[in-house]
N, C-alpha and C positions, 0 to 999 in steps of 0.2 A: 376161074383167076385169080391171078399171083396177087398176095397180098401189097406189092410195091404197089400197084392202083388203090387198094383202099388204103394204105398210109397214106397216097399224097389226096388222095377224099379228106382224112381225118384233120392233117395240115392245112386246107382249103375251111373246112369247117373249126378249125380252131384260130386261124386268124380270122377271121368275123367274128368268133368271139373273144379273142384280143380286142381287136378295135371295137367293137361296139359296148362291153361291158367289162373289157380288163379285166376278163375272166384267162389264168390260164388252166386250161383241160386238162383233166391227165388220162394219159393213154392207157385202155384198159383191156381186161379179158385177154383172150386168145392172143389180136392182132398185136400187141402190147409185149405180150410172151415172146413172140415169133419176131418182133424186134428187140427185145433185151436178148435173147440168146442167137441171133442172128442166125435162125432156120426158118426155114417155110412151116407153119400150120396151119392147117387146116382152117378159116374162120367161117362163121355163118354170117357174124356183120362185125360192123364198127363200133366196139365200145367206148365210150368215154365219160368222166365225171368233172361234175363243174364242181368249183365251192360254192357249201351248201347255202353262204350270207347271199352269194348271187342267184341260187336255185330258186331257194324260199321266196327271195327279194324281185326278180325278174323273168319268173318260169312261163308268162306270156308272150314276154321279148322274146324267150329262147325256140318258142315255137315260130314265134314270126320271123327268125332268123334263119330256121330250115325250113318253115314255107316261100320263104323268098329267091332260099337259093335250089327252090325244087323239088322238097323232100313234102308229101304227103303225112300228118299223121297216125299212124297205123292201130296204135295203142296209147287212148292217154291217161290210164293207170299207169302204163309200163314209159310213159316218154319214150314209144318206140316209132319211126320215121322209116319211108322208105320210097326211093325215086322212080323204083319198077328194077333196077339194078341193084341199089347198095339199100342194107337196111344197116339204121345207127338206129343206138339205143345211148339214152342219154342218162343217167341219174347225179348223186351227189356225192364229197367224199367223205360227208360229213361223217357215217357209219363205219367208215376203215379203223379206227382206230379201236369201237367196242369188239366192231366182226374179229378181227386178226391182231391187232396189236399193231398196225401199221400205222401212222402219223402223216398226213398226208401233206402238211405243214412243213416234215422234212424232207421231202422227196427232192428229190434232181432236178430242178429248174434246167431245161434244152433252150436251145435259141439254133433253128433251125433258117435254112434261106432256101427257098425254094419260090419257082415259079406259080403264081396264081394269075390269069388271066393274063398270061403274056407279060407280065410285071412282076419284077424279082422283090421279094415278103419274106421278112425276117416274122419267123411266126415261133412263138414262145409257147411251152408246154411243159408239161409234168411226167414224171414216165417213175414206176415203180420200178427197183435193182429185183434181183433173182431172187434174195431171200426173202424179199416184201412178195414176190409172187408164189414162194414156197407158203408161207403163210395164208395170202388170198385161198388159194388151193387147197391147203387142206383145212381151213374154215368152212370153206364154199361144198369140200365132201359130207362135212357135219349137218349142213344147213337143209332143213327138211320140203322147204320150198323149191330150193333149186333139185334136189333128188325127185322130188313127187312133181312138178309142174312141170321142169325144163327136163325132165329124164336128162342130167348130167354127167356123166361119169370122169370125175377128177382122176380120178386114180394113175391113168397113161400119162397126163399133164406132172403131178407129181413125181414119177418114174424117171420122166425126161429132166427134171428142176434136177433130181439128184443126182443123174448121170451126168448133167453141165457140170455142174457145181463139183465133184470127184475130179472131172479132169483138168 
């Protein structure tokens, strides 16, 4: 499945978070990186980060939103959801600064116009830049949990980001 469908799903979820919780989620992970470098990267899921204050106070509402959109919670601890076609991972942005030095409050805010449920909607979300992704993947490559539990190898993404930065 190509990433344009996953981006449309992200925008649909982001619009619901905008309108229900006044959240401006961050498009994150491989899907966010593919959007930044305008290159198709294989993604297993759609990762998004929600403001830490909203995440901590409205996690139950977030779960209700996802269920109302046809997603089932597949892992409560990881806030992972699936509708059988798409897997969604939701976390908060509160650890970004400590984890990799990226300040979520200074990320670019993007307004995107898209058609959702046959209605033109303006969706607001935040996006990391290329240097932010380099910091994230460098920190992730040192993260024991990610190496052991998720078996992710981030060196290819780091090399890709550096190649794009040099181009």
